[in-house]
N, C-alpha and C positions, 0 to 999 in steps of 0.2 A: 369144417374146425382149421384153420392154418397148421401148419406144421410146427410140433413144439422146437425142434430143430432151428427155428427164426429167435428163439429166444437169445436176447442178448444176454452173455455170460461176462460177469466183470470180478474182478479179484478184489475183495475184501480194502477198503481201503481205512488205515488207521490215520487219523488227522493229528498231529501234534502242533500245526499251525496255528490253533486257534481253541483258546479255553473259554468261554464266553460267560461272566458274570454280570450279574444284572442289579438295578433297584427298581422297582415297581412303582406305581402308584392308580390312585383311584381315577376312573374316567370321569370325562369331564364332558357335560352334557352334548357339548357340539359333537364328541368323537362318537359318544353312540349314536346320534344323530346320522353320522356319517355311515356307521355300520348299519343303520337300520334301513339305508337304500337298498342295501342287500339283502333284505330280510333277514339278517341276523340280529337277534335281540343279545340282550347282557346276560339274559340264561346262557344262552349257546357259547356266547364268548367265554363265561364263566367254563362251562362244560367241556371246551378245548383248551383251556388254559391260556387264554388270550389275553394280556394285558397292556395297559397303558405304560409306555416307557418311559420312567426317570432319566436313568444314565445307564451308561454300561460300562464295561473293560473288555477289548478285545483277546488280548494275550495275557498269559502271568506276569510277562515283563512290566506290564503297564500299568503303572501306578496312580496316576491323575486319569480317572473317567472320564468317557465323552459326553456332555449334556446335550439333552435332545432337545431340538425345537420344532413347531409344527407337526406334523402326525407323526406319531412312533408307535408302534407297538411290537411287542414279545409274545412269541408262540412257545410253549413249552413241550418238548417232545423227548417223552420220559427223562432223563437228565440233562438234556442239551436245551438248545434254544435255538431260533430263527428270530432275526431282528428284521420288522419289515417297518418301510418307510415310505408310505405310497406317493408323496408328493417328488421325490427324489428322481431326476433322470434313471434312464434304464440304464441298467449295468450296476445302479448304485441303491436300488430299491430292499435289495436282501445282504444281511450276513447273517452266517449260519456257523455255528459248530458241530452240526450234525454228523455223526460217522455213516457210513455204506451201507448198514443195516439198519437203520431207522426210515421206518415209514409213518408219516404223519397220517393221523386219523386214525390210526389203529387201535391205540385205546380205549375211543369212544363206539367202536362198533357194537351195533343191536344184534348181527346176523341173523337181519330177516330181509326179505326181497333180494335183489339184485345187489352186485357192489361197483361201484362206478371207480375206475382210477380216473383221475385227472390231477391237475397240474399245481394245485396250491390249496393253502390252509385256508383262504378267503372261500374257495370254490368250492370246497368241502364243508364249509359252515353253511354258504347259501345251500348245498345240496341239501344237509342235513334239516335246513328249516322246511323244508318239504317232504321231510320222511326219507330220505335217502340215505344209505349206507355210501361211505368214499372215503379214497384215502390216495395219498398222491406220494411219488417219491422225493428226495430230500431238495431235489430241484427238476427243472421241466425237462434239461438234459442229461439228468442220472436217471440209469433204468433201473427199476425196483431191483432188491438182490435176489438173488436166484433162487432162492428158501422162500420167497414170496409165491412163485407160483404152485407149488406142490400144497403151500397151505391154502391159499385161494381156491383152489380145485375140491380141497378137504371141505372147506367151510360154505361154498357158496355153489349154487349149481349153474346163478348164471354170473358172467362179468362182462363188462362193459369199459369202452374207452371214450372218456369226454374231455378232449383236449381242445384249443382253439381254434377256429374254422381256418386260420391264415394259413394252415398246413406247415408252419415252422414248426413244430415239436417233432417229437419222433414216437409217434402212435404206432407207427409199423414196430418197435420194440415188443409188443405185446400181442400174444395169440388168441384175442379176444374182437368180437363187433367194434365199429368205432361207430360213433353218436356223434353229432354235432348241433350245435344251434346252428339254423341257416344262415347264410351268409348274405342272404337279400334284406334280412333286419338292420343290419350295419351292427351288430355288436357279436363280437368275437367268442363271448364265453357265457357261462352262464351268469353268473353274478352281473356282468355287464348287462344281459338282457334283461335282469331282474330291476336291476336300475332305470334303464333305458324305455320299458314298457309299464312294468307293473310286478307286484309278486302275484296277482291274480294270474297275469298270463304267462308267468314262467311257470307256475304249476299247469298251465293247460297245455303247454310246451312240453313240459317232461311227461305229461300223459302221452303224449306223441311220440318221443323218440326214444323213450326209455319202455322198450318192449321185447 
Protein backbone atom coordinates (compact mmCIF):
# COMPACT_ATOMS: atom_id res chain seq x y z
CA UNK A 1 0.00 0.00 0.00
CA UNK A 2 1.50 3.38 -0.94
CA UNK A 3 2.63 5.61 1.90
CA UNK A 4 -0.11 7.82 3.32
CA UNK A 5 2.22 10.82 3.20
CA UNK A 6 1.87 10.79 -0.60
CA UNK A 7 -1.66 12.12 -0.25
CA UNK A 8 -1.82 15.63 -1.60
CA UNK A 9 -3.03 18.07 1.01
CA UNK A 10 -4.81 21.19 -0.10
CA UNK A 11 -6.20 24.19 1.72
CA UNK A 12 -9.97 24.59 1.53
CA UNK A 13 -10.98 26.86 -1.31
CA UNK A 14 -13.89 29.22 -0.82
CA UNK A 15 -14.89 30.42 -4.26
CA UNK A 16 -16.60 33.78 -4.54
CA UNK A 17 -15.92 34.26 -8.25
CA UNK A 18 -18.85 32.09 -9.34
CA UNK A 19 -22.38 31.57 -8.15
CA UNK A 20 -24.14 29.69 -10.91
CA UNK A 21 -27.88 29.89 -11.41
CA UNK A 22 -29.66 27.81 -14.01
CA UNK A 23 -32.86 27.01 -15.80
CA UNK A 24 -33.32 23.49 -17.08
CA UNK A 25 -35.67 21.87 -19.56
CA UNK A 26 -36.79 18.35 -20.42
CA UNK A 27 -34.40 16.16 -22.39
CA UNK A 28 -34.78 16.00 -26.14
CA UNK A 29 -34.83 12.56 -27.75
CA UNK A 30 -31.47 13.15 -29.42
CA UNK A 31 -29.90 14.09 -26.07
CA UNK A 32 -31.06 10.87 -24.46
CA UNK A 33 -29.68 9.01 -27.48
CA UNK A 34 -26.34 10.76 -26.94
CA UNK A 35 -26.22 9.59 -23.31
CA UNK A 36 -27.34 6.10 -24.25
CA UNK A 37 -24.13 5.51 -26.22
CA UNK A 38 -22.37 5.53 -22.83
CA UNK A 39 -24.99 3.11 -21.41
CA UNK A 40 -26.45 5.97 -19.35
CA UNK A 41 -30.24 5.87 -19.15
CA UNK A 42 -32.67 8.65 -18.28
CA UNK A 43 -33.18 6.90 -14.94
CA UNK A 44 -29.48 7.22 -14.13
CA UNK A 45 -29.44 10.84 -15.31
CA UNK A 46 -32.27 11.61 -12.91
CA UNK A 47 -30.57 9.69 -10.12
CA UNK A 48 -27.45 11.82 -10.54
CA UNK A 49 -29.43 15.04 -10.96
CA UNK A 50 -28.23 15.55 -14.52
CA UNK A 51 -30.46 17.87 -16.57
CA UNK A 52 -30.61 19.47 -19.98
CA UNK A 53 -29.56 23.11 -19.65
CA UNK A 54 -31.74 25.92 -21.02
CA UNK A 55 -29.83 28.98 -19.79
CA UNK A 56 -27.49 30.02 -16.99
CA UNK A 57 -25.96 32.89 -15.04
CA UNK A 58 -22.34 32.57 -13.84
CA UNK A 59 -22.17 35.37 -11.27
CA UNK A 60 -24.61 37.34 -9.11
CA UNK A 61 -23.73 40.46 -11.13
CA UNK A 62 -24.79 38.90 -14.42
CA UNK A 63 -28.30 40.12 -15.20
CA UNK A 64 -28.87 38.59 -18.65
CA UNK A 65 -28.57 34.80 -18.86
CA UNK A 66 -26.57 32.87 -21.43
CA UNK A 67 -28.89 30.78 -23.59
CA UNK A 68 -27.35 27.51 -24.67
CA UNK A 69 -27.14 25.85 -28.05
CA UNK A 70 -26.01 22.36 -28.99
CA UNK A 71 -25.46 19.73 -26.33
CA UNK A 72 -25.67 21.48 -22.95
CA UNK A 73 -26.11 19.76 -19.61
CA UNK A 74 -25.84 20.55 -15.92
CA UNK A 75 -24.90 18.37 -12.96
CA UNK A 76 -26.23 19.37 -9.57
CA UNK A 77 -23.80 18.48 -6.76
CA UNK A 78 -25.48 19.24 -3.45
CA UNK A 79 -26.29 22.96 -3.73
CA UNK A 80 -23.83 23.70 -6.54
CA UNK A 81 -23.52 23.07 -10.26
CA UNK A 82 -21.18 21.91 -12.97
CA UNK A 83 -22.13 22.89 -16.51
CA UNK A 84 -21.10 20.47 -19.28
CA UNK A 85 -20.86 21.36 -22.97
CA UNK A 86 -19.62 18.20 -24.75
CA UNK A 87 -19.37 19.80 -28.19
CA UNK A 88 -17.14 22.69 -27.15
CA UNK A 89 -13.37 22.70 -27.51
CA UNK A 90 -11.11 21.51 -24.71
CA UNK A 91 -10.93 24.07 -21.94
CA UNK A 92 -14.46 25.29 -22.56
CA UNK A 93 -16.39 22.10 -21.90
CA UNK A 94 -16.96 22.76 -18.19
CA UNK A 95 -17.97 25.61 -15.90
CA UNK A 96 -18.63 25.10 -12.20
CA UNK A 97 -19.04 26.81 -8.86
CA UNK A 98 -18.09 23.77 -6.80
CA UNK A 99 -16.09 24.31 -3.63
CA UNK A 100 -13.04 22.25 -2.71
CA UNK A 101 -15.06 19.97 -0.40
CA UNK A 102 -17.52 18.92 -3.10
CA UNK A 103 -17.14 15.31 -4.27
CA UNK A 104 -19.17 14.34 -7.32
CA UNK A 105 -21.17 11.13 -6.99
CA UNK A 106 -20.99 11.00 -3.20
CA UNK A 107 -24.74 11.43 -2.74
CA UNK A 108 -25.56 8.42 -4.92
CA UNK A 109 -23.25 5.78 -3.42
CA UNK A 110 -24.64 2.37 -2.47
CA UNK A 111 -21.71 1.40 -0.21
CA UNK A 112 -21.27 -1.97 -1.87
CA UNK A 113 -18.31 -3.42 -3.76
CA UNK A 114 -15.17 -1.37 -4.42
CA UNK A 115 -15.14 2.42 -4.66
CA UNK A 116 -13.75 3.76 -7.93
CA UNK A 117 -12.25 7.24 -8.10
CA UNK A 118 -12.61 8.54 -11.64
CA UNK A 119 -12.44 11.91 -13.36
CA UNK A 120 -15.92 13.03 -14.37
CA UNK A 121 -19.62 12.73 -13.72
CA UNK A 122 -20.06 11.10 -17.12
CA UNK A 123 -17.68 8.30 -16.14
CA UNK A 124 -19.36 8.05 -12.72
CA UNK A 125 -22.73 7.52 -14.37
CA UNK A 126 -21.29 5.09 -16.90
CA UNK A 127 -19.78 3.03 -14.07
CA UNK A 128 -23.09 3.14 -12.19
CA UNK A 129 -24.81 1.63 -15.23
CA UNK A 130 -22.58 -1.44 -14.70
CA UNK A 131 -23.24 -1.55 -10.95
CA UNK A 132 -20.09 0.16 -9.62
CA UNK A 133 -19.85 2.90 -7.00
CA UNK A 134 -17.74 5.81 -8.24
CA UNK A 135 -16.84 9.37 -7.28
CA UNK A 136 -14.78 12.17 -8.79
CA UNK A 137 -13.16 15.40 -7.63
CA UNK A 138 -14.60 18.68 -8.92
CA UNK A 139 -12.03 18.64 -11.72
CA UNK A 140 -9.45 16.18 -13.03
CA UNK A 141 -6.54 18.33 -11.86
CA UNK A 142 -7.96 19.04 -8.41
CA UNK A 143 -7.25 16.54 -5.62
CA UNK A 144 -9.94 15.15 -3.39
CA UNK A 145 -10.30 17.02 -0.07
CA UNK A 146 -8.14 15.67 2.74
CA UNK A 147 -11.16 14.39 4.65
CA UNK A 148 -12.11 12.12 1.77
CA UNK A 149 -9.33 9.60 2.41
CA UNK A 150 -10.28 8.77 6.00
CA UNK A 151 -13.93 8.65 4.96
CA UNK A 152 -13.16 6.25 2.08
CA UNK A 153 -11.06 4.01 4.32
CA UNK A 154 -13.92 3.82 6.80
CA UNK A 155 -16.65 2.98 4.28
CA UNK A 156 -14.87 0.91 1.61
CA UNK A 157 -12.40 -1.93 1.99
CA UNK A 158 -11.18 -1.62 -1.60
CA UNK A 159 -10.53 1.64 -3.46
CA UNK A 160 -9.38 1.94 -7.08
CA UNK A 161 -8.40 4.82 -9.36
CA UNK A 162 -9.65 4.80 -12.97
CA UNK A 163 -8.46 7.85 -14.89
CA UNK A 164 -7.56 8.25 -18.56
CA UNK A 165 -4.90 5.96 -19.98
CA UNK A 166 -3.08 8.89 -21.63
CA UNK A 167 -1.39 9.52 -18.26
CA UNK A 168 -2.24 13.25 -18.31
CA UNK A 169 -4.05 12.90 -15.00
CA UNK A 170 -2.76 13.06 -11.43
CA UNK A 171 -3.46 9.51 -10.35
CA UNK A 172 -0.38 9.56 -8.14
CA UNK A 173 -2.32 11.82 -5.79
CA UNK A 174 -4.29 8.78 -4.61
CA UNK A 175 -2.80 5.99 -2.45
CA UNK A 176 -4.88 3.28 -4.16
CA UNK A 177 -4.35 0.78 -6.96
CA UNK A 178 -4.56 2.28 -10.46
CA UNK A 179 -6.54 0.60 -13.23
CA UNK A 180 -6.94 1.65 -16.87
CA UNK A 181 -8.80 0.92 -20.04
CA UNK A 182 -6.10 -0.84 -22.12
CA UNK A 183 -4.45 1.79 -24.33
CA UNK A 184 -4.40 -0.58 -27.32
CA UNK A 185 -8.21 -0.34 -27.47
CA UNK A 186 -7.92 3.26 -28.69
CA UNK A 187 -10.38 4.42 -26.01
CA UNK A 188 -9.02 6.63 -23.26
CA UNK A 189 -11.66 6.03 -20.58
CA UNK A 190 -14.55 3.74 -19.69
CA UNK A 191 -17.29 5.90 -21.21
CA UNK A 192 -15.42 6.16 -24.50
CA UNK A 193 -14.80 2.40 -24.47
CA UNK A 194 -18.52 1.79 -23.94
CA UNK A 195 -19.34 4.02 -26.92
CA UNK A 196 -16.58 2.60 -29.14
CA UNK A 197 -17.21 -1.10 -28.46
CA UNK A 198 -20.54 -1.76 -26.70
CA UNK A 199 -22.01 -1.91 -23.20
CA UNK A 200 -21.54 -5.68 -23.25
CA UNK A 201 -17.83 -5.31 -24.04
CA UNK A 202 -17.47 -2.66 -21.33
CA UNK A 203 -19.12 -4.91 -18.76
CA UNK A 204 -16.69 -7.69 -19.60
CA UNK A 205 -13.71 -5.34 -19.51
CA UNK A 206 -14.66 -4.03 -16.07
CA UNK A 207 -14.85 -7.60 -14.77
CA UNK A 208 -11.20 -8.03 -15.75
CA UNK A 209 -9.77 -4.73 -14.43
CA UNK A 210 -11.86 -4.18 -11.30
CA UNK A 211 -10.30 -6.95 -9.23
